[in-house]
C-alpha positions in Angstrom: 79.0 135.2 98.4 78.0 131.8 96.8 80.2 128.8 97.2 82.3 127.6 94.2 80.5 124.6 92.6 83.4 122.4 93.5 82.8 123.1 97.2 79.2 122.1 96.8 80.2 118.7 95.5 83.1 118.0 97.9 82.9 114.2 98.3 85.3 112.8 100.8 85.5 113.2 104.6 87.1 110.8 107.0 87.3 111.6 110.7 90.7 112.3 112.3 89.9 109.6 114.9 89.4 107.0 112.1 92.6 108.0 110.4 94.4 107.7 113.7 92.9 104.3 114.4 94.0 103.0 110.9 97.5 104.3 111.5 97.8 102.9 115.0 96.5 99.5 113.8 98.8 99.4 110.9 101.9 100.4 113.0 100.9 97.7 115.5 100.6 95.1 112.8 104.0 96.1 111.3 105.6 95.9 114.7 104.2 92.4 115.2 105.6 91.3 111.8 109.0 92.8 112.3 109.5 91.5 115.9 107.8 88.2 115.1 105.8 88.7 118.2 102.6 87.5 116.5 100.4 85.1 118.4 97.7 82.6 117.5 95.6 84.0 120.4 93.9 87.2 119.3 94.7 90.2 121.4 92.0 92.5 122.5 91.2 95.3 120.1 88.8 98.0 121.3 85.6 98.2 119.3 86.6 101.7 118.0 89.4 100.0 116.1 87.3 97.5 114.4 86.6 99.5 111.2 90.3 100.4 111.0 91.1 96.7 110.9 89.2 96.3 107.7 91.4 99.0 106.0 94.6 97.5 107.4 93.6 93.9 106.3 93.0 94.9 102.7 96.2 97.0 102.7 98.2 94.0 104.0 96.9 91.7 101.3 97.6 94.2 98.6 101.1 94.9 99.9 101.8 91.2 100.0 100.7 90.9 96.3 102.8 93.8 95.3 105.9 92.4 97.2 105.5 89.0 95.8 104.7 89.8 92.2 105.7 93.4 91.4 109.3 93.4 92.7 112.4 91.2 92.1 111.4 88.9 94.9 110.0 86.1 92.8 113.2 85.7 90.8 115.6 86.3 93.6 113.9 84.2 96.3 112.1 81.5 94.4 113.7 81.5 90.9 110.4 82.3 89.3 110.7 84.3 86.1 108.3 87.0 85.2 106.1 86.2 82.2 106.7 87.9 78.8 103.4 89.9 79.0 104.4 91.4 82.3 104.1 95.1 82.7 104.8 96.1 86.3 103.7 99.7 85.9 100.4 98.7 84.5 99.8 95.9 87.0 100.6 98.0 90.1 97.5 100.2 89.4 95.1 97.3 89.3 92.4 97.2 92.1 93.2 94.6 94.8 90.7 92.0 93.6 91.9 92.3 90.0 95.5 91.8 91.3 94.6 88.7 93.2 93.0 87.2 90.1 95.5 88.4 87.4 98.9 88.1 89.0 98.8 84.4 90.0 97.3 83.6 86.5 100.2 85.4 84.8 102.8 83.6 86.9 101.3 80.2 87.5 98.6 79.8 84.8 95.9 79.5 87.4 94.0 81.7 89.8 91.3 81.7 92.5 87.7 81.1 91.4 85.8 84.5 91.5 82.6 83.0 93.0 84.2 80.8 95.7 85.9 81.4 99.0 88.4 83.0 99.7 88.0 85.5 96.8 84.3 86.0 97.6 85.2 87.0 101.2 88.1 89.2 100.0 85.7 91.0 97.6 83.4 91.7 100.6 86.4 92.9 102.7 87.5 95.3 99.8 83.9 96.5 99.5 83.8 97.4 103.2 87.2 99.1 103.0 86.1 101.1 100.0 82.9 102.2 101.8 85.0 103.4 104.7 87.9 105.0 102.8 86.0 106.5 99.9 83.1 107.6 101.9 81.2 110.4 100.2 79.5 112.8 102.6 75.9 112.1 102.3 72.8 111.5 104.3 73.4 107.7 104.3 76.5 106.6 106.2 78.5 103.6 105.0 
């Protein structure tokens, strides 16, 4: 019996180990943040967790952007009012790099330069994360 065409074009596979590493790294980062046990000395991370750290790093930056700009936090905490052209529902779906450029511009009238550090490095980090998370099963690994 031939496979359905959709099965022939299935695109995404991520190993269970990788998913576990991302979850473990994320939970460890949240625990550090909540208990304020962070340290300036890096703790040892096994090499198998290295790729998971890329995913968690991008998630953390995006979560911070969402928390600061797409909730009531700016008004309540800092007295910053949302701009008139502010549509939370539309903005929350922007890709991380677009959020980093658009949201500060909306709130403060300025943003990071797209061709300079740190946005250039963040773009590279997001690209690595996308290669890992949106990996399409193919002959060429990410």
